[in-house]
C-alpha positions in Angstrom: 183.5 73.2 55.4 181.7 73.4 58.9 182.9 71.3 61.6 180.1 68.9 62.9 179.9 67.2 66.3 180.0 63.5 66.0 180.0 60.3 68.3 181.3 57.2 66.8 180.5 53.8 68.2 182.6 50.9 67.6 182.0 47.2 68.7 184.9 45.2 67.2 185.8 41.8 66.5 187.0 41.2 70.2 183.5 41.1 71.4 184.4 42.7 74.6 182.2 45.8 74.5 181.1 49.2 72.9 183.7 52.1 72.5 182.3 55.6 72.1 184.0 58.8 71.3 183.1 62.5 70.6 184.9 64.7 68.1 184.5 67.6 66.0 185.1 67.1 62.0 184.2 68.1 58.7 184.8 64.7 57.4 188.3 65.8 56.0 190.0 67.2 59.0 190.2 66.4 62.8 189.0 69.1 65.0 188.6 68.8 68.8 188.5 65.3 70.2 186.3 65.1 73.1 185.6 62.1 75.7 185.7 58.7 75.1 184.6 55.5 77.1 184.1 51.9 76.8 180.9 50.1 78.1 181.8 46.5 78.5 179.3 43.6 77.4 178.0 41.5 80.2 179.1 37.7 80.0 175.6 36.6 78.6 175.7 39.1 75.7 179.1 38.4 74.7 178.4 34.8 74.6 175.4 35.2 72.6 177.4 37.4 69.9 180.0 34.8 69.8 177.2 32.2 69.1 175.9 34.4 66.4 179.5 34.6 64.8 179.6 30.7 64.8 176.1 30.3 63.3 175.8 33.4 60.9 176.4 31.6 57.7 173.1 29.6 58.4 171.0 32.2 59.8 168.4 34.4 58.0 168.6 38.3 58.2 165.2 38.3 60.1 165.9 35.6 62.5 164.5 36.0 65.8 167.3 35.1 67.8 169.3 37.8 65.8 166.8 40.4 66.3 167.0 39.6 70.3 170.7 40.0 70.5 170.5 43.0 68.3 168.3 44.9 70.5 170.4 44.1 73.8 173.5 45.1 71.8 171.8 48.3 70.4 170.6 49.2 74.1 174.1 49.1 75.3 175.1 51.4 72.4 172.2 53.8 73.6 173.9 53.7 77.0 177.0 54.7 75.4 175.9 57.5 73.5 174.0 58.9 76.8 177.1 58.4 78.7 179.2 60.8 76.4 176.9 63.4 77.8 177.8 66.0 74.8 175.5 67.2 72.1 176.2 65.9 68.7 174.9 66.4 65.2 175.4 62.8 64.0 176.2 59.4 65.4 178.3 56.8 63.5 177.2 53.3 64.2 179.3 50.5 63.2 177.5 47.6 64.7 178.9 44.0 65.5 180.1 42.2 62.4 178.7 38.7 62.5 179.6 37.6 59.0 182.0 39.1 56.6 182.4 36.9 53.3 183.2 39.6 50.6 184.1 37.0 48.0 180.4 35.9 48.2 179.0 39.6 48.4 178.2 39.2 52.1 179.0 41.6 55.0 176.7 41.7 57.8 176.7 44.0 61.0 174.0 43.9 63.4 172.6 46.9 65.5 169.3 48.8 65.0 170.3 52.4 63.8 166.4 53.4 63.7 166.0 52.7 67.3 169.3 54.4 68.2 168.2 57.5 66.4 164.7 57.5 68.2 166.3 56.8 71.6 168.9 59.4 71.4 167.2 62.0 69.3 170.3 62.2 66.8 170.7 61.2 63.2 172.7 58.1 62.7 174.8 57.0 59.8 175.3 53.1 59.5 175.6 50.2 57.2 179.3 51.4 56.1 180.3 48.5 54.5 177.7 47.0 52.2 178.1 49.6 49.2 181.7 48.7 49.0 181.2 44.9 48.9 178.4 45.2 46.3 180.8 47.2 44.2 183.3 44.2 44.4 185.5 45.6 47.2 186.6 43.8 50.4 184.4 46.0 52.9 187.4 46.5 55.1 189.4 48.0 56.5 187.5 51.4 56.7 189.8 53.3 58.9 192.5 54.3 56.5 191.0 57.4 55.6 190.8 58.4 59.3 194.3 57.3 59.8 195.4 59.5 57.1 193.7 62.5 58.5 195.4 62.1 61.9 198.9 61.3 60.3 198.8 64.5 58.3 201.8 66.1 60.0 203.8 63.0 60.5 206.8 61.8 58.2 206.1 59.3 55.4 205.7 56.5 54.9 204.1 55.5 58.1 202.0 52.4 59.1 199.1 52.4 61.5 198.5 48.8 62.9 195.3 48.1 64.6 195.1 44.9 66.4 191.4 44.0 67.5 190.1 40.4 67.0 191.7 40.9 63.6 194.6 42.8 62.8 194.6 45.5 59.9 197.3 47.8 58.6 197.3 51.4 57.0 200.2 52.3 55.0 200.5 56.0 54.1 202.9 57.0 51.4 204.7 60.2 51.0 202.2 61.4 48.2 199.3 60.6 50.6 198.6 57.1 48.7 196.9 54.6 50.9 197.2 51.0 50.8 195.5 48.7 53.5 194.6 45.2 54.4 193.8 42.9 57.3 197.3 41.2 58.0 195.9 38.1 59.6 194.7 37.3 63.0 194.6 39.6 66.1 193.6 39.2 69.5 190.8 36.7 68.4 192.6 33.1 68.5 194.6 34.5 71.5 191.5 35.6 73.5 189.9 32.1 72.8 193.0 30.5 73.8 193.2 32.3 77.2 189.6 31.7 77.7 190.0 28.0 77.2 193.2 27.7 79.0 194.2 30.7 81.1 191.0 31.4 83.1 190.7 34.8 81.7 188.8 36.4 78.6 192.3 37.6 77.2 196.1 37.2 77.6 196.1 39.8 80.2 199.5 41.8 80.1 200.9 38.8 78.5 200.6 36.7 81.4 200.3 33.4 79.5 202.4 34.1 76.5 205.4 35.8 78.3 206.0 32.4 80.0 205.9 30.2 77.0 208.2 29.1 74.1 207.1 29.2 70.5 206.9 25.9 68.7 208.5 26.5 65.3 206.7 23.5 63.9 203.3 24.6 64.5 204.3 28.2 63.9 205.2 27.0 60.3 202.0 25.4 59.6 200.1 28.5 60.8 202.2 30.4 58.4 201.5 28.1 55.4 197.8 29.4 55.3 197.2 30.9 51.7 195.7 34.1 53.0 199.1 35.3 54.0 200.4 35.1 50.6 197.5 36.9 48.8 198.2 40.4 47.5 196.6 43.7 49.0 193.8 44.6 49.6 192.4 41.8 51.3 189.9 41.3 54.5 189.1 38.7 57.1 186.2 37.4 59.0 187.3 36.7 62.9 186.8 33.1 62.5 188.8 32.6 59.1 191.8 31.0 60.7 189.8 28.3 62.4 190.5 25.5 60.1 194.0 26.5 60.1 194.3 26.5 63.9 192.6 23.2 64.1 195.0 21.5 61.8 198.1 23.1 63.2 198.5 21.1 66.1 198.5 24.2 68.6 196.0 22.4 70.7 198.5 20.1 71.9 200.6 22.6 73.4 200.8 23.7 76.9 199.1 26.7 77.7 201.7 29.1 77.8 203.5 27.7 74.8 200.3 28.0 72.7 199.9 31.5 73.6 203.6 32.4 72.9 203.2 30.6 69.4 199.8 32.6 68.9 201.7 35.9 69.5 204.4 35.0 67.1 201.9 34.0 64.6 200.1 37.5 64.9 203.5 39.4 64.8 204.7 37.6 61.8 201.5 37.8 59.7 202.0 41.5 60.2 205.4 41.4 59.0 204.4 39.6 55.8 202.1 42.1 54.7 202.9 43.1 51.4 203.3 47.0 51.9 204.9 49.1 49.0 207.9 50.3 51.0 209.2 49.8 54.9 207.4 52.4 57.0 209.6 54.8 59.0 207.5 53.9 62.0 204.7 51.7 63.1 202.0 53.0 65.3 199.9 50.5 67.1 196.3 51.0 68.2 193.7 48.6 69.7 193.8 46.2 72.3 196.8 44.5 71.1 199.2 47.3 72.0 198.5 46.4 75.8 200.0 43.1 75.7 203.9 43.2 76.1 204.6 40.0 74.6 202.9 41.0 71.3 204.7 44.6 71.3 208.0 43.0 71.6 207.5 40.4 69.0 206.4 43.2 66.8 209.5 45.2 67.5 211.5 42.2 66.7 210.2 41.9 63.4 209.2 45.3 62.5 211.8 47.8 64.2 210.2 51.0 65.1 207.1 50.2 66.7 205.3 52.4 69.2 201.6 52.6 70.7 200.0 55.5 68.8 200.1 57.5 72.0 203.5 58.3 70.9 202.0 60.6 68.3 199.5 61.9 70.8 196.7 60.0 69.5 194.3 57.9 72.0 194.7 54.2 71.1 191.6 53.1 72.8 189.3 55.6 71.3 190.7 55.6 68.0 188.4 53.1 66.1 185.2 54.8 67.8 186.6 58.0 66.5 186.8 56.8 63.0 183.2 56.0 62.8 182.2 59.4 63.8 184.6 60.9 61.2 183.1 58.4 58.7 179.6 59.3 59.7 180.2 62.9 58.6 181.8 61.6 55.4 178.4 59.8 54.9 176.4 62.8 55.5 178.6 64.8 53.0 178.7 62.0 50.5 182.5 61.7 50.5 184.2 58.3 50.0 184.7 56.0 52.5 186.7 53.3 50.5 189.4 53.5 47.8 191.2 51.4 45.2 194.3 50.8 47.5 192.3 50.1 50.8 189.5 47.7 49.5 190.1 47.1 46.0 187.1 49.0 44.7 187.7 50.6 41.0 187.1 54.2 42.4 186.9 56.0 45.5 183.5 55.2 47.1 180.8 56.7 49.2 178.6 54.5 51.4 176.6 54.4 54.3 173.0 55.1 55.1 171.1 57.4 57.2 168.4 57.0 59.9 166.6 59.9 61.1 165.4 60.3 64.6 161.7 61.0 63.9 
């Protein structure tokens, strides 16, 4: 098949900005990887997005407040496409997830695909998750098929761990079989903790957690959350552990000890993911790989752990590249999700297209 030029756009659960990446792909193989960038969100947009997360269960799809924030979010995405500065055949717009409740048949990402297509003059693939959820799937994670394309030359089994606001893992077996799930919390609770206790929007460079001690009693209460005992596949909303965190007693800890305990929680949740077999190595992408405390905790629990750069990948661009890759799959009608990744009964296409005219 012909290689197409794609720009992928990803705004993750960390709410920190939009990632954009250019690549060539036919939706099955990865060709040239081009430039990538991150455009941070200003404090007001980030706060308003977080406000939508908190209020989303009670909001209507046509709520004026949602439309106003979505317009500002889309404007930043338009800037990102223009800043990439290369021609493209298609753009993949993930949008910003503000609600994910697959057990209720709900998944909601905001972002105006029609406006993005008109403003850039490029066809846009969007709404990647709805078809999967409507078919009884978890709607997440969607990155496994891209992870598998990148990992084609690597020894198997291999695991790709993405630590954004939520953490998710892709397990790729010796026979190319895929298993995946959200493992548990990622940077989300740790970012929130740092914002409340550390005068920063995240535990930057492990500055808080490196100086703390894990409270084993609090950790045990966190690890008792029933989500961790559920079989694969399974998925999370960014705020799903809110009640568990509130009841754990973590708020009674010193700032450094709370951060250290949350790092231990993230790592242990990953270690408890019910994978079919132990991977030969774990490759870590997402913002979490920049936290030395978290990488050390993962290494202690999992063994062979390295950032995806060890395999020659770009861990900051990978999620955006994924949605460029998936955009081409939408165009070709190829499956986005699979029984082992989201729980659908058969490999399932999805997504919609917005034309520039």
